ROKE-102048 format. One line per field, with one value per residue (C-alpha): residue number from 0; residue in three letters; x negated, y, z negated. Coordinates in steps of 0.02 Angstrom, whole numbers, plus 50000, padded with zeros to 5 digits. Example, Ala and Ser with C-alpha at 12.3 -4.5 7.8 and 13.67 -1.06 7.14 Angstrom:
<atoms>
n	0  1;
res	ALA  SER;
x	49385  49316;
y	49775  49947;
z	49610  49643;
</atoms>
This chain:
<atoms>
n	0  1  2  3  4  5  6  7  8  9  10  11  12  13  14  15  16  17  18  19  20  21  22  23  24  25  26  27  28  29  30  31  32  33  34  35  36  37  38  39  40  41  42  43  44  45  46  47  48  49  50  51  52  53  54  55  56  57  58  59  60  61  62  63  64  65  66  67  68  69  70  71  72  73  74  75  76  77  78  79  80  81  82  83  84  85  86  87  88  89  90  91  92  93  94  95  96  97  98  99  100  101  102  103  104  105  106  107  108  109  110  111  112  113  114  115  116  117  118  119  120  121  122  123  124  125  126  127  128  129  130  131  132  133  134  135  136  137  138  139  140  141  142  143  144  145  146  147  148  149  150  151  152  153  154  155  156  157  158  159  160  161  162  163  164  165  166  167  168  169  170  171  172  173  174  175  176  177  178  179  180  181  182  183  184  185  186  187  188  189  190  191  192  193  194  195  196  197  198  199  200  201  202  203  204  205  206  207  208  209  210  211  212  213  214  215  216  217  218  219  220  221  222  223  224  225  226  227  228  229  230  231  232  233  234  235  236  237  238  239  240  241  242  243  244  245  246  247  248  249  250  251  252  253  254  255  256  257  258  259  260  261  262  263  264  265  266  267  268  269  270  271  272  273  274  275  276  277  278  279;
res	UNK  UNK  UNK  UNK  UNK  UNK  UNK  UNK  UNK  UNK  UNK  UNK  UNK  UNK  UNK  UNK  UNK  UNK  UNK  UNK  UNK  UNK  UNK  UNK  UNK  UNK  UNK  UNK  UNK  UNK  UNK  UNK  UNK  UNK  UNK  UNK  UNK  UNK  UNK  UNK  UNK  UNK  UNK  UNK  UNK  UNK  UNK  UNK  UNK  UNK  UNK  UNK  UNK  UNK  UNK  UNK  UNK  UNK  UNK  UNK  UNK  UNK  UNK  UNK  UNK  UNK  UNK  UNK  UNK  UNK  UNK  UNK  UNK  UNK  UNK  UNK  UNK  UNK  UNK  UNK  UNK  UNK  UNK  UNK  UNK  UNK  UNK  UNK  UNK  UNK  UNK  UNK  UNK  UNK  UNK  UNK  UNK  UNK  UNK  UNK  UNK  UNK  UNK  UNK  UNK  UNK  UNK  UNK  UNK  UNK  UNK  UNK  UNK  UNK  UNK  UNK  UNK  UNK  UNK  UNK  UNK  UNK  UNK  UNK  UNK  UNK  UNK  UNK  UNK  UNK  UNK  UNK  UNK  UNK  UNK  UNK  UNK  UNK  UNK  UNK  UNK  UNK  UNK  UNK  UNK  UNK  UNK  UNK  UNK  UNK  UNK  UNK  UNK  UNK  UNK  UNK  UNK  UNK  UNK  UNK  UNK  UNK  UNK  UNK  UNK  UNK  UNK  UNK  UNK  UNK  UNK  UNK  UNK  UNK  UNK  UNK  UNK  UNK  UNK  UNK  UNK  UNK  UNK  UNK  UNK  UNK  UNK  UNK  UNK  UNK  UNK  UNK  UNK  UNK  UNK  UNK  UNK  UNK  UNK  UNK  UNK  UNK  UNK  UNK  UNK  UNK  UNK  UNK  UNK  UNK  UNK  UNK  UNK  UNK  UNK  UNK  UNK  UNK  UNK  UNK  UNK  UNK  UNK  UNK  UNK  UNK  UNK  UNK  UNK  UNK  UNK  UNK  UNK  UNK  UNK  UNK  UNK  UNK  UNK  UNK  UNK  UNK  UNK  UNK  UNK  UNK  UNK  UNK  UNK  UNK  UNK  UNK  UNK  UNK  UNK  UNK  UNK  UNK  UNK  UNK  UNK  UNK  UNK  UNK  UNK  UNK  UNK  UNK  UNK  UNK  UNK  UNK  UNK  UNK  UNK  UNK  UNK  UNK  UNK  UNK;
x	50598  50628  50601  50433  50379  50433  50338  50182  50191  50210  50060  49957  49997  49949  49783  49747  49786  49678  49531  49549  49559  49407  49305  49347  49301  49134  49087  48957  49012  48890  49020  49076  49247  49281  49217  49331  49483  49448  49421  49579  49686  49617  49605  49785  49833  49738  49829  49995  49939  49880  50049  50136  50014  50026  49839  49764  49746  49560  49536  49641  49531  49376  49452  49499  49324  49253  49376  49325  49160  49248  49370  49220  49148  49311  49295  49116  49154  49302  49193  49060  49181  49276  49117  49045  49204  49214  49029  49032  49194  49122  48966  49067  49179  49036  48957  49116  49131  49255  49223  49301  49380  49485  49473  49516  49644  49691  49561  49585  49504  49568  49758  49754  49770  49704  49787  49661  49731  49582  49689  49791  49640  49723  49720  49874  49835  49951  49971  49985  50008  50090  50240  50209  50121  50036  49945  49889  49719  49611  49508  49351  49265  49212  49385  49471  49360  49379  49569  49577  49473  49584  49741  49664  49625  49805  49876  49755  49670  49820  49819  49923  49988  50084  50198  50241  50279  50389  50481  50520  50568  50685  50768  50786  50861  50988  51035  51066  51169  51279  51298  51343  51446  51334  51268  51093  51013  51099  50990  50964  50905  50726  50772  50892  50770  50634  50753  50806  50627  50565  50690  50661  50476  50504  50442  50543  50526  50614  50751  50790  50786  50785  50701  50595  50440  50453  50478  50331  50318  50327  50332  50375  50190  50150  50286  50218  50041  50097  50189  50032  49927  50057  49990  50135  50311  50391  50440  50561  50643  50664  50571  50547  50587  50545  50655  50567  50640  50723  50662  50817  50786  50610  50678  50739  50609  50725  50782  50614  50448  50278  50164  49977  49900  49824  49665  49640  49644  49790  49949  50035  50222  50383  50522  50701  50774  50725  50804  50771  50832  50857  50748  50837;
y	49101  49057  49238  49240  49078  49144  49306  49214  49107  49262  49344  49186  49187  49371  49336  49194  49302  49441  49323  49266  49444  49501  49353  49398  49579  49530  49406  49466  49493  49556  49605  49785  49765  49603  49675  49827  49717  49610  49758  49846  49692  49638  49811  49842  49678  49726  49892  49799  49669  49803  49889  49730  49655  49679  49682  49793  49971  49971  49810  49878  50033  49924  49839  50006  50069  49922  49949  50132  50083  49972  50110  50220  50079  50072  50256  50238  50079  50160  50298  50172  50052  50189  50265  50095  50038  50195  50189  50007  50027  50179  50080  49933  50045  50154  50001  49985  50168  50222  50364  50364  50520  50567  50539  50393  50317  50374  50352  50378  50321  50355  50328  50220  50252  50147  50158  50080  50005  49940  49908  49784  49723  49764  49885  49931  49968  50086  50139  50327  50428  50290  50270  50092  49970  49839  49734  49712  49637  49610  49760  49705  49830  49690  49612  49781  49832  49663  49667  49846  49800  49649  49755  49892  49765  49701  49877  49969  49826  49789  49832  49983  50063  50227  50184  50011  50081  50220  50099  49982  50127  50198  50028  50015  50190  50138  49985  50095  50219  50079  50004  50170  50234  50386  50484  50530  50670  50609  50560  50382  50347  50285  50124  50077  50117  50012  49864  49878  49904  49749  49642  49726  49679  49494  49376  49261  49112  49204  49275  49102  49020  49148  49043  49115  49025  49117  49290  49409  49516  49704  49810  49988  50019  49958  50070  50217  50189  50166  50332  50414  50354  50391  50528  50539  50597  50592  50442  50416  50586  50570  50651  50577  50688  50647  50732  50792  50721  50840  50839  50745  50608  50574  50515  50353  50245  50175  50350  50411  50355  50429  50452  50483  50634  50599  50690  50579  50733  50816  50757  50681  50700  50616  50585  50529  50511  50482  50534  50548  50695  50689  50811  50920;
z	47461  47643  47694  47605  47687  47857  47833  47776  47933  48040  47958  47980  48166  48177  48090  48210  48362  48295  48273  48454  48518  48419  48481  48661  48627  48552  48689  48815  48995  49128  49258  49215  49298  49207  49044  49063  49097  48943  48829  48885  48864  48695  48615  48666  48583  48425  48414  48421  48293  48171  48178  48123  47999  47810  47776  47643  47712  47674  47774  47918  47914  47934  48086  48164  48131  48229  48371  48386  48465  48592  48638  48677  48782  48880  48926  48986  49081  49169  49237  49291  49375  49467  49538  49581  49669  49776  49820  49874  49971  50062  50108  50176  50280  50345  50425  50530  50576  50441  50319  50146  50069  49919  49732  49621  49618  49795  49930  50117  50278  50453  50447  50291  50104  49961  49790  49671  49511  49414  49260  49359  49461  49627  49772  49873  50056  50147  50327  50315  50155  50053  50169  50230  50114  50221  50092  49912  49871  49718  49665  49758  49874  49992  49999  50017  50163  50249  50234  50299  50452  50483  50480  50586  50721  50714  50727  50842  50934  51045  51231  51273  51433  51433  51579  51512  51340  51407  51522  51378  51264  51396  51414  51225  51223  51355  51252  51099  51200  51265  51093  51014  51162  51179  51328  51385  51286  51127  50979  50917  50738  50735  50644  50785  50924  50842  50828  51010  51070  50978  51074  51242  51239  51203  51337  51449  51332  51190  51302  51369  51198  51055  50922  50783  50846  51013  50937  50956  50800  50824  50666  50619  50597  50773  50844  50745  50806  50986  50980  50912  51059  51191  51305  51428  51390  51563  51670  51814  51794  51606  51462  51288  51139  50958  50827  50671  50510  50387  50208  50146  50275  50213  50046  50125  50211  50345  50396  50461  50534  50499  50650  50629  50717  50889  50839  50688  50576  50489  50403  50554  50578  50522  50646  50615  50790  50970  51134  51320  51423  51609  51704  51831;
</atoms>
């Protein structure tokens, strides 16, 4: 008897949940993206409920027949929302001098990649071809464009001087050589050189009192971009060499660094190590 009562209670709960899902499905929603999200969530729930309910097969058939129309609506809405998202994002970016390329769900502009996940109502923003994720925002063309422009200013809007960069990089290289007991012309892993460089460029206040509040942030992405805009390679009798990463090294994020092409076009390059050689 207890099993029967328990099963009846379970079926009653299923019926209640199905009623709630069907009401949400049948409710009007003007926003296509919101409508798509609701339909996908609730139809998925209904499929799960129907697998577990003990309704008469004929009645279950009627429910599935009703859901068929909504599944068709999901397909048409997906095409509409994808096209609309890409069009609006392209318009927002064009106003700021960026052109959008690619196909859903991966779209590209300049040195950035968008991975659009409408099902999850989010967009992942990457620096480069999905190597460095810099942010995740809601799937809104306006918000996505605004966040991209904000990050681009942080990355590319910094002042830059070739000689100053090379001087600091050479000092960081010397620090790594001393730490590793290596000689000039020996290679230093890119992760180590970035770490050393980030400390070399700290101002006097941090060096005198190394507190977190005095630390000036310098990321892998910033280092990558600075290398891409570096036009000189020689300084004070030394020449900078960037070592191309082997395929095996690109499987581990910390073992390599992607650098965008100087021309703004192409795949860029991936490096694994850095060195300076003394010019004779």
